[in-house]
C-alpha positions as CSV (number, residue, x, y, z in Angstrom):
1,M,-5.6,20.9,26.4
2,F,-7.0,20.2,22.9
3,A,-4.7,22.6,21.1
4,V,-2.0,20.0,20.7
5,G,-4.4,17.8,18.8
6,H,-3.7,18.7,15.2
7,L,-1.9,17.5,12.1
8,G,-1.0,20.8,10.5
9,E,-2.6,21.3,7.1
10,L,-3.5,17.6,7.0
11,T,-6.1,18.3,9.8
12,Q,-8.4,19.4,6.9
13,V,-8.2,15.8,5.6
14,V,-8.7,14.2,9.1
15,P,-10.7,16.9,11.0
16,F,-11.6,17.0,14.7
17,D,-15.1,15.7,14.3
18,L,-13.9,12.7,12.3
19,V,-11.4,11.7,15.0
20,D,-14.2,12.2,17.7
21,E,-16.5,10.0,15.6
22,A,-13.9,7.2,15.5
23,L,-13.3,7.5,19.2
24,A,-17.0,7.4,19.9
25,E,-17.5,4.4,17.6
26,A,-14.7,2.4,19.2
27,G,-15.5,3.5,22.8
28,G,-12.2,5.5,23.2
29,L,-13.7,8.8,24.4
30,Q,-12.4,9.8,27.8
31,R,-15.0,10.1,30.6
32,R,-13.4,13.3,32.0
33,V,-11.1,15.9,30.4
34,R,-7.5,14.9,31.0
35,R,-4.2,16.6,30.3
36,L,-3.9,14.2,27.4
37,P,-7.4,14.0,25.9
38,S,-8.1,11.0,23.6
39,R,-8.3,13.2,20.6
40,V,-4.9,14.6,21.2
41,V,-3.5,11.1,21.7
42,V,-4.9,10.1,18.3
43,Y,-3.2,13.1,16.5
44,L,0.0,12.4,18.4
45,L,0.0,8.8,17.0
46,L,-0.7,10.1,13.5
47,A,2.1,12.7,13.8
48,G,4.4,9.9,15.1
49,A,3.9,8.1,11.7
50,L,5.2,11.3,10.0
51,F,8.2,11.6,12.4
52,T,9.2,7.9,12.8
53,S,12.8,8.6,13.7
54,M,11.8,10.4,16.9
55,G,10.6,9.5,20.3
56,W,7.1,10.6,21.5
57,A,8.5,13.5,23.4
58,Q,10.1,14.9,20.3
59,V,6.9,14.3,18.3
60,W,5.1,16.3,21.0
61,A,7.6,19.1,20.7
62,R,6.9,19.4,16.9
63,L,3.1,19.6,17.6
64,T,3.6,22.4,20.1
65,T,6.6,24.4,18.9
66,S,4.4,27.0,17.1
67,L,1.5,27.0,19.5
68,P,1.1,30.1,21.7
69,G,2.0,29.9,25.4
70,C,4.3,27.5,27.2
71,L,2.7,24.1,27.1
72,P,4.1,21.5,29.5
73,V,5.7,18.4,28.1
74,P,4.1,15.2,29.5
75,A,6.3,12.6,31.0
76,P,7.0,9.5,28.8
77,S,5.1,7.3,31.2
78,S,2.0,9.6,30.9
79,I,2.1,9.4,27.1
80,T,2.4,5.6,27.3
81,A,-0.5,5.4,29.7
82,A,-2.7,7.6,27.5
83,M,-1.9,5.5,24.4
84,R,-2.9,2.3,26.3
85,R,-6.1,4.0,27.5
86,V,-7.1,4.9,23.9
87,G,-6.0,1.4,22.5
88,P,-5.9,0.4,18.9
89,A,-9.6,0.2,18.1
90,P,-10.1,4.0,17.5
91,L,-7.2,4.0,15.1
92,K,-8.7,1.1,13.2
93,A,-12.1,2.9,13.2
94,L,-10.4,6.1,11.8
95,F,-8.7,4.1,9.1
96,D,-12.1,2.6,8.1
97,L,-13.6,6.1,7.8
98,L,-10.7,7.3,5.6
99,K,-10.0,4.2,3.4
100,G,-11.1,3.9,-0.1
101,P,-10.5,5.9,-3.3
102,P,-11.0,9.7,-2.9
103,A,-13.3,11.5,-5.3
104,V,-11.2,11.4,-8.5
105,T,-11.8,12.0,-12.1
106,A,-11.7,9.3,-14.7
107,T,-8.2,10.3,-15.7
108,Q,-6.9,10.0,-12.2
109,A,-8.4,6.7,-11.3
110,A,-6.8,3.8,-13.2
111,R,-9.7,2.1,-14.9
112,F,-10.1,-0.5,-17.6
113,A,-13.3,-1.3,-19.4
114,G,-15.2,0.7,-16.8
115,R,-13.7,-1.2,-13.9
116,L,-11.5,0.3,-11.1
117,V,-8.1,-1.3,-11.4
118,V,-6.8,-2.4,-8.0
119,A,-3.8,-4.5,-6.8
120,I,-3.3,-6.9,-3.9
121,D,-0.1,-8.0,-2.3
122,G,1.6,-8.5,1.1
123,T,4.7,-7.4,2.8
124,Q,6.5,-7.7,6.2
125,I,7.3,-5.0,8.8
126,P,9.9,-5.7,11.5
127,L,9.0,-5.2,15.2
128,P,10.9,-4.6,18.4
129,D,12.4,-7.9,19.7
130,T,10.5,-8.1,23.1
131,P,9.1,-11.1,24.8
132,A,5.6,-9.7,24.5
133,N,5.9,-9.2,20.8
134,L,7.5,-12.6,20.3
135,A,4.5,-14.3,21.9
136,V,2.2,-13.0,19.1
137,F,4.7,-12.3,16.3
138,P,7.3,-15.1,16.4
139,K,10.5,-14.8,14.4
140,A,10.8,-16.7,11.1
141,K,12.6,-20.0,11.2
142,A,16.4,-19.9,10.9
143,G,17.7,-20.1,7.4
144,P,21.1,-20.7,5.9
145,N,22.3,-17.3,7.1
146,G,21.2,-17.8,10.7
147,P,18.1,-16.8,12.7
148,A,15.9,-13.8,11.9
149,G,17.0,-10.6,13.6
150,Y,13.5,-9.3,14.4
151,P,9.9,-10.6,14.7
152,T,7.8,-9.4,11.8
153,L,4.1,-8.8,11.1
154,R,2.6,-9.6,7.7
155,L,0.6,-6.8,6.1
156,V,-1.8,-7.4,3.1
157,T,-3.4,-4.4,1.5
158,L,-5.7,-3.6,-1.5
159,V,-4.5,-0.5,-3.4
160,A,-6.2,1.5,-6.1
161,C,-3.8,1.8,-9.0
162,G,-3.2,5.3,-10.2
163,T,-3.8,7.1,-6.9
164,R,-2.2,4.4,-4.7
165,T,-4.8,5.0,-2.0
166,L,-5.6,2.2,0.4
167,L,-8.9,0.4,-0.1
168,D,-8.5,-1.9,2.8
169,A,-5.8,-3.6,4.9
170,V,-5.3,-6.5,7.3
171,F,-2.3,-7.6,9.2
172,G,-1.1,-10.2,11.8
173,S,1.5,-12.8,12.4
174,D,3.6,-13.8,9.4
175,R,2.9,-17.4,10.3
176,T,-0.3,-16.8,8.5
177,G,0.2,-16.6,4.7
178,E,-0.7,-13.9,2.2
179,L,-3.5,-16.0,0.7
180,T,-5.3,-16.3,4.0
181,Y,-5.2,-12.6,4.7
182,A,-6.3,-11.9,1.1
183,Q,-9.3,-14.2,1.5
184,D,-10.2,-12.3,4.7
185,L,-10.1,-9.0,2.8
186,A,-12.2,-10.3,-0.1
187,K,-14.8,-11.8,2.3
188,A,-14.9,-8.6,4.4
189,G,-16.2,-6.6,1.4
190,A,-13.0,-5.0,0.2
191,L,-13.5,-6.5,-3.3
192,R,-16.8,-5.9,-5.1
193,P,-18.3,-5.7,-8.6
194,G,-16.8,-3.0,-10.7
195,M,-13.2,-3.8,-9.7
196,L,-10.4,-5.5,-11.7
197,L,-7.9,-7.1,-9.3
198,L,-4.3,-7.5,-10.3
199,G,-2.2,-10.1,-8.4
200,D,1.2,-11.8,-8.7
201,R,1.8,-15.6,-9.0
202,G,1.2,-16.1,-5.3
203,F,-2.5,-15.4,-5.8
204,S,-3.0,-17.9,-8.6
205,A,-4.7,-20.4,-6.3
206,T,-8.1,-22.1,-6.8
207,G,-9.6,-21.0,-3.5
208,F,-8.7,-17.4,-3.8
209,I,-9.8,-17.1,-7.5
210,T,-13.1,-18.8,-6.5
211,T,-13.6,-16.2,-3.7
212,V,-12.8,-13.3,-6.0
213,A,-15.3,-14.5,-8.6
214,G,-17.8,-15.2,-5.8
215,V,-17.9,-11.5,-4.7
216,G,-18.4,-10.4,-8.3
217,A,-15.0,-8.8,-8.9
218,D,-12.9,-9.4,-12.1
219,F,-9.3,-10.4,-11.9
220,L,-6.0,-10.4,-13.9
221,I,-3.5,-12.6,-12.2
222,R,-0.2,-14.0,-13.3
223,A,0.0,-17.8,-13.3
224,S,3.0,-19.9,-12.6
225,T,4.4,-22.1,-15.4
226,H,6.4,-24.7,-13.5
227,S,5.6,-28.4,-13.3
228,T,3.4,-28.1,-10.1
229,A,1.5,-25.0,-11.3
230,L,-2.3,-25.0,-11.9
231,K,-3.3,-27.2,-14.8
232,L,-5.1,-25.2,-17.4
233,P,-6.5,-27.4,-20.1
234,A,-7.7,-25.6,-23.2
235,L,-11.5,-25.8,-23.5
236,R,-11.9,-23.4,-26.4
237,R,-9.5,-21.4,-28.4
238,L,-10.2,-17.8,-29.2
239,S,-9.4,-15.6,-32.2
240,D,-6.5,-13.8,-30.4
241,Q,-4.5,-16.9,-29.6
242,T,-5.9,-17.0,-26.0
243,F,-8.0,-19.9,-24.8
244,L,-10.7,-20.6,-22.2
245,S,-10.1,-22.9,-19.3
246,R,-11.5,-23.7,-15.8
247,I,-10.1,-23.2,-12.3
248,G,-12.5,-25.0,-10.0
249,Q,-15.9,-23.8,-11.1
250,V,-14.6,-20.5,-12.5
251,T,-14.2,-20.1,-16.3
252,V,-11.0,-18.2,-17.1
253,R,-9.2,-16.9,-20.1
254,V,-5.5,-17.8,-20.4
255,I,-3.1,-15.4,-22.1
256,E,0.4,-16.6,-22.9
257,A,2.9,-14.1,-24.2
258,T,6.6,-13.5,-25.0
259,I,8.0,-10.2,-23.8
260,T,11.2,-9.0,-25.4
261,V,13.1,-6.2,-23.5
262,T,15.8,-4.4,-25.6
263,T,18.3,-2.0,-24.1
264,A,21.7,-0.6,-25.1
265,E,23.2,-3.6,-23.2
266,G,21.3,-6.2,-25.3
267,T,18.1,-8.1,-25.6
268,V,16.4,-10.3,-23.0
269,T,13.3,-12.5,-23.9
270,H,10.8,-13.7,-21.3
271,A,8.8,-16.5,-23.0
272,D,6.9,-17.8,-20.0
273,H,4.5,-14.9,-19.3
274,R,1.1,-16.4,-18.5
275,L,-1.9,-14.5,-17.2
276,I,-5.4,-15.7,-16.2
277,T,-8.4,-13.4,-16.3
278,S,-12.1,-13.4,-15.8
279,L,-12.5,-11.0,-18.8
280,L,-13.4,-13.5,-21.4
281,D,-14.3,-11.3,-24.4
282,P,-11.2,-10.6,-26.6
283,D,-13.0,-7.5,-28.1
284,E,-13.6,-5.9,-24.7
285,A,-10.2,-6.9,-23.4
286,P,-7.5,-7.6,-26.1
287,A,-4.7,-9.8,-25.0
288,I,-1.9,-7.4,-25.7
289,T,-3.7,-4.7,-23.7
290,L,-4.1,-6.9,-20.7
291,V,-0.4,-7.9,-20.8
292,R,0.5,-4.2,-20.7
293,L,-2.2,-3.5,-18.0
294,Y,-0.7,-6.1,-15.7
295,H,2.4,-3.8,-15.3
296,E,0.1,-1.6,-13.1
297,R,0.4,-4.2,-10.4
298,W,3.7,-2.6,-9.5
299,E,1.8,0.4,-8.1
300,I,1.3,-1.6,-4.9
301,E,5.1,-2.3,-4.7
302,T,5.7,1.4,-5.0
303,S,3.2,1.9,-2.2
304,Y,5.1,-0.5,0.1
305,C,8.3,1.3,-0.7
306,E,6.7,4.6,0.3
307,L,5.3,3.1,3.5
308,K,8.4,1.2,4.6
309,S,11.3,3.1,3.2
310,T,10.0,6.7,3.0
311,L,7.7,6.9,6.0
312,L,9.4,4.3,8.3
313,G,12.9,4.9,6.9
314,G,13.6,1.2,7.1
315,R,13.1,1.2,10.9
316,V,11.2,-1.1,13.2
317,L,8.0,0.0,14.8
318,R,8.1,1.5,18.3
319,G,5.6,-0.6,20.1
320,R,6.9,-3.1,22.7
321,H,3.7,-5.1,23.1
322,P,1.1,-6.4,20.6
323,A,-1.6,-3.8,21.4
324,A,0.9,-1.0,20.8
325,I,2.0,-2.6,17.5
326,A,-1.6,-2.8,16.3
327,Q,-2.2,0.8,17.4
328,E,0.9,2.1,15.7
329,T,0.3,0.1,12.5
330,W,-3.2,1.4,12.1
331,A,-1.8,4.9,12.7
332,L,0.8,4.3,10.0
333,L,-1.7,3.1,7.5
334,T,-4.1,6.0,8.3
335,T,-1.3,8.6,7.9
336,Y,-0.3,7.1,4.6
337,Q,-3.9,7.3,3.4
338,V,-4.2,10.9,4.6
339,L,-1.0,11.9,2.6
340,R,-2.2,10.1,-0.5
341,T,-5.6,11.8,-0.2
342,A,-3.9,15.2,0.0
343,M,-1.8,14.3,-3.1
344,T,-4.8,13.3,-5.1
345,D,-6.7,16.5,-4.1
346,A,-3.7,18.6,-5.3
347,V,-4.2,17.3,-8.9
348,L,-8.0,17.0,-8.8
349,H,-8.5,20.1,-10.9
350,R,-5.6,19.2,-13.3
351,P,-6.8,16.3,-15.4
352,D,-3.7,16.7,-17.6
353,I,-1.5,15.6,-14.7
354,D,-1.0,11.8,-14.1
355,P,-1.0,11.1,-10.3
356,D,2.1,9.0,-10.9
357,R,4.0,12.3,-11.3
358,T,3.3,13.5,-7.8
359,C,6.2,12.9,-5.4
360,F,5.4,11.2,-2.1
361,T,8.7,12.5,-0.5
362,I,7.8,16.1,-1.3
363,A,4.3,15.6,0.2
364,L,5.7,14.1,3.3
365,N,8.3,16.9,3.9
366,A,5.7,19.6,3.2
367,A,3.3,17.9,5.7
368,R,6.0,17.8,8.3
369,D,6.7,21.5,7.8
370,Q,3.0,22.4,8.3
371,I,2.8,20.4,11.5
372,I,5.8,22.3,12.9
373,Q,4.4,25.6,11.9
374,A,0.8,24.6,13.0
375,T,-0.6,26.2,9.9
376,N,-4.0,25.9,8.1
377,I,-5.4,23.6,10.8
378,I,-8.9,25.1,10.4
379,N,-9.9,26.5,7.1
380,N,-13.3,27.9,8.0
381,T,-15.8,27.8,5.2
382,H,-13.4,27.8,2.3
383,I,-12.0,24.4,1.4
384,D,-8.6,24.6,-0.4
385,L,-7.8,21.4,-2.1
386,I,-4.3,22.5,-2.9
387,G,-2.9,24.4,0.1
388,R,0.8,24.6,0.8
389,I,1.3,20.8,0.6
390,G,-0.4,20.7,-2.8
391,T,1.5,23.7,-4.0
392,A,4.8,22.0,-3.1
393,I,3.6,18.9,-5.0
394,L,2.6,20.8,-8.1
395,N,5.8,22.8,-8.2
396,T,8.0,19.7,-8.1
397,L,6.2,17.2,-10.4
398,L,8.2,14.1,-11.4
399,P,8.9,13.6,-15.1
400,A,6.5,11.5,-17.1
401,R,7.0,7.8,-16.5
402,R,9.4,6.1,-19.0
403,D,9.8,2.4,-20.0
404,R,12.8,1.2,-18.0
405,T,14.2,-2.1,-16.8
406,R,16.4,-3.1,-13.8
407,P,17.4,-6.5,-12.4
408,R,15.4,-7.5,-9.3
409,V,17.9,-8.5,-6.6
410,K,18.1,-8.7,-2.9
411,K,20.0,-5.7,-1.5
412,R,22.2,-5.9,1.5
413,A,21.8,-3.5,4.4
414,I,23.8,-0.3,4.5
415,N,27.4,-0.8,5.6
416,S,26.8,-4.6,5.8
417,K,30.0,-6.6,5.4
418,Y,28.1,-9.6,4.0
419,R,27.8,-10.3,0.3
420,A,24.6,-9.2,-1.4
421,V,22.5,-11.7,-3.4
422,G,23.0,-10.8,-7.0
423,R,25.9,-8.5,-6.3
424,D,27.6,-9.2,-9.6
425,L,24.6,-8.1,-11.6
426,D,24.4,-4.8,-13.4
427,H,22.3,-2.7,-10.9
428,R,21.9,0.3,-13.2
429,T,18.5,1.3,-14.6
430,H,18.3,1.2,-18.4
431,K,16.0,2.9,-20.9
432,T,14.2,0.1,-22.7
433,T,12.1,-0.9,-25.7
434,I,9.4,-3.5,-24.9
435,Q,7.8,-5.8,-27.5
436,I,4.9,-8.1,-26.6
437,A,3.6,-11.0,-28.7
438,T,0.9,-13.5,-27.7
439,T,2.1,-17.1,-28.3
440,G,-0.9,-19.3,-27.7
441,L,-0.3,-23.0,-26.9
442,L,3.2,-23.5,-28.2
443,N,4.5,-26.1,-25.8
444,N,1.7,-28.1,-24.4
445,P,-1.9,-27.9,-25.5
446,N,-3.1,-29.6,-22.3
447,R,-1.4,-27.3,-19.7
């Protein structure tokens, strides 16, 4: 009965005793042995996050295809009842056991001035359009193009730049904003001293910056420059053309820079780049270095691409009621974390390889193969950090990252007959040369 409960080679990352611990902690252990034990249901949910295009019966078939004997296929109603019996709490407990950066060397973890570089941002995931889901996850208000097609949940995560592992996550109705969820993460202990938080302009709010400073973490956040943006009066000018200011009761350093991007098609200058940081010493954190470091914030955008486009394939979740949505979302986040941990383990003994060069799609496909083949589930006393998944990753490394630029536009859905926003723009990716220059207070010394 328990043989179906595995994740192929990834079972070494999320072993049986860890799943049982999560079930026991959340009260999800069965009181009697059933044909669908709780442990098996958890692994079925995790495998479902790897095979998102398939129904649960097809996921079950992949877990059992290489197992000896003829195992009966449970009815869909039995699978649904078992998932409801387990509930979302054990999946949340399992994510809590697995979240956080894995044991990595200094070259694998993105660090700056001794601090772990992390990024925060939010995204939305579409859900099945059912009355039960709409009651908790209402659709967005109708816009100029008509009503929203699906209800959505809002997901906010904290990601370690470099390894792209999840440090923590929170989600709920998209009627609640990113800043509220971000505050919840910070207050729950996701942020702590020794971290440097990167955030986009949506997080340049007095309340959030006060919260981050209150938990002892440092920050590097882009600030808006429009007329209603935060007012940042210059209190003291520093030697590198930056200046000190105050946001609430927090002293910050303001960096203003001009970024010039040159490609074969021409030159574009961005003169309104403004960053605010709690790193006040120009010698410890030079302005130009911080402007370049801020680009690491895009690691979380890549993580969301892997989560929504590669894992989910752009599909809606399966759950038809809120508890199933919560269960499936925690399973999705846990599976992403398990894959990322396996990818980090693969390059653990190769400090010369930047984790950015590991391919998420290769890792995903290799993990799927090991599930179907039911291989390397138990590795006895020898722990192999590479395995078949790691071998596939190391054999197909991506090229070293290059400076490139591409217009950011809204893309239309595949085969859509409607005009895309920015359709007339050049959508090609260009090699680029980037020049950065700090500008100081060129326009308004009181802003």
